[in-house]
C-alpha positions as CSV (number, residue, x, y, z in Angstrom):
1,M,0.0,0.0,0.1
2,G,1.5,3.4,-1.1
3,I,0.4,6.6,0.7
4,K,1.0,10.0,-0.7
5,Y,-0.1,13.5,0.7
6,Y,-0.5,16.9,-1.2
7,Y,-1.2,20.3,0.3
8,S,-2.7,23.5,-0.9
9,A,-0.4,26.5,-0.7
10,P,-1.0,29.0,2.2
11,Q,-3.1,32.1,1.2
12,Q,-4.2,35.3,2.8
13,I,-6.9,37.9,2.2
14,R,-5.0,41.4,2.3
15,C,-6.4,44.7,1.8
16,G,-4.4,47.5,0.1
17,Y,-5.0,50.4,-2.3
18,F,-4.1,50.5,-6.1
19,L,-4.6,53.0,-8.8
20,A,-6.8,51.8,-11.8
21,D,-7.6,53.2,-15.2
22,A,-11.3,53.5,-16.4
23,E,-11.8,50.0,-17.0
24,G,-10.5,49.0,-13.6
25,L,-7.3,47.7,-14.7
26,P,-4.5,48.3,-12.1
27,L,-1.9,51.0,-13.0
28,Y,-0.1,51.1,-9.7
29,Q,-0.3,49.2,-6.2
30,F,0.7,51.1,-3.3
31,S,3.0,49.0,-1.1
32,E,1.0,49.2,2.1
33,S,-1.4,46.4,2.8
34,Y,-3.0,44.9,5.9
35,F,-3.8,41.3,6.8
36,V,-7.5,40.4,6.8
37,K,-7.5,36.6,7.2
38,N,-5.7,33.4,6.3
39,L,-7.6,31.2,4.0
40,P,-8.4,27.4,4.6
41,R,-5.8,24.9,3.6
42,V,-6.6,21.5,1.9
43,T,-4.7,18.2,2.4
44,V,-5.4,15.3,-0.1
45,C,-4.3,11.8,0.5
46,T,-4.1,9.2,-2.2
47,I,-3.8,5.5,-1.2
48,L,-2.6,3.0,-3.8
49,D,-3.6,-0.6,-2.8
50,G,-3.0,-3.1,-5.6
51,N,-4.6,-1.6,-8.7
52,K,-7.1,0.6,-6.8
53,L,-6.3,4.3,-6.1
54,S,-8.5,5.9,-3.3
55,I,-8.5,9.6,-2.7
56,G,-9.6,11.6,0.3
57,Y,-9.2,15.1,1.6
58,A,-9.7,17.5,4.5
59,T,-10.1,21.2,4.7
60,C,-9.0,23.3,7.4
61,T,-11.3,26.1,8.3
62,S,-10.1,29.7,8.4
63,K,-10.7,29.7,12.0
64,D,-8.4,26.8,12.9
65,Q,-4.7,26.6,13.1
66,Y,-3.4,24.6,10.3
67,V,-1.5,21.4,11.5
68,K,-0.1,19.2,8.7
69,R,-0.4,16.0,10.7
70,I,-4.1,16.6,11.6
71,G,-4.8,17.1,7.9
72,Q,-2.9,13.9,7.0
73,N,-4.9,12.0,9.6
74,I,-8.3,13.2,8.4
75,S,-7.6,12.8,4.8
76,K,-6.2,9.2,5.1
77,A,-9.1,8.2,7.2
78,R,-11.6,9.5,4.5
79,A,-9.5,8.0,1.6
80,L,-9.9,4.6,3.5
81,K,-13.5,4.8,4.8
82,K,-15.5,7.4,2.7
83,P,-13.2,8.3,-0.3
84,Y,-13.9,11.3,-2.5
85,A,-13.1,8.9,-5.5
86,V,-11.7,5.5,-6.2
87,V,-10.0,4.7,-9.4
88,E,-8.9,1.4,-11.1
89,I,-5.4,1.8,-12.3
90,S,-4.4,-0.3,-15.5
91,Y,-0.9,0.9,-15.8
92,I,1.6,2.1,-13.1
93,K,2.6,5.1,-15.1
94,E,-1.1,6.4,-15.1
95,I,-0.8,7.2,-11.2
96,H,0.8,10.6,-11.5
97,N,-1.7,11.9,-14.2
98,I,-4.8,10.4,-12.4
99,S,-3.6,11.8,-9.1
100,E,-2.9,15.2,-10.5
101,K,-6.5,15.3,-12.2
102,Y,-8.2,14.7,-8.9
103,I,-5.9,16.7,-6.7
104,N,-6.5,19.7,-9.2
105,E,-10.4,19.0,-9.0
106,I,-10.5,19.0,-5.2
107,F,-8.3,22.2,-5.0
108,D,-10.5,23.9,-7.4
109,L,-13.9,22.6,-5.8
110,E,-12.6,23.8,-2.3
111,S,-11.3,27.2,-3.7
112,K,-14.8,27.9,-5.3
113,R,-16.4,26.9,-1.9
114,I,-14.1,29.0,0.2
115,Y,-14.7,31.9,-2.2
116,G,-18.4,31.5,-2.5
117,V,-18.2,30.9,-6.3
118,S,-20.6,28.6,-8.2
119,D,-20.7,27.3,-11.6
């Protein structure tokens, strides 16, 4: 059994001032900005067992302190018990591409949820 973890990059919302043209395109950004809040982080776990790849993930809320080990434990438990996806792997060389596809999908899904964007 092979287990691999992936992590979203830390992001923050910061407020600052910039000068824009008539269409709203930034012309100049002033260097001063101030912190508003940290955005949630996502941990994705992929587990390869034979030819089956199970994928689980955990999202740390913006109110929580991000702890890598907690994200690993939660995402692993979900990959084992209630996976986001289970994929049959025909060729070992497919694992990277399949993992990347689902990781990007999860990061995109969670980013849209965090920012309140719907399709």
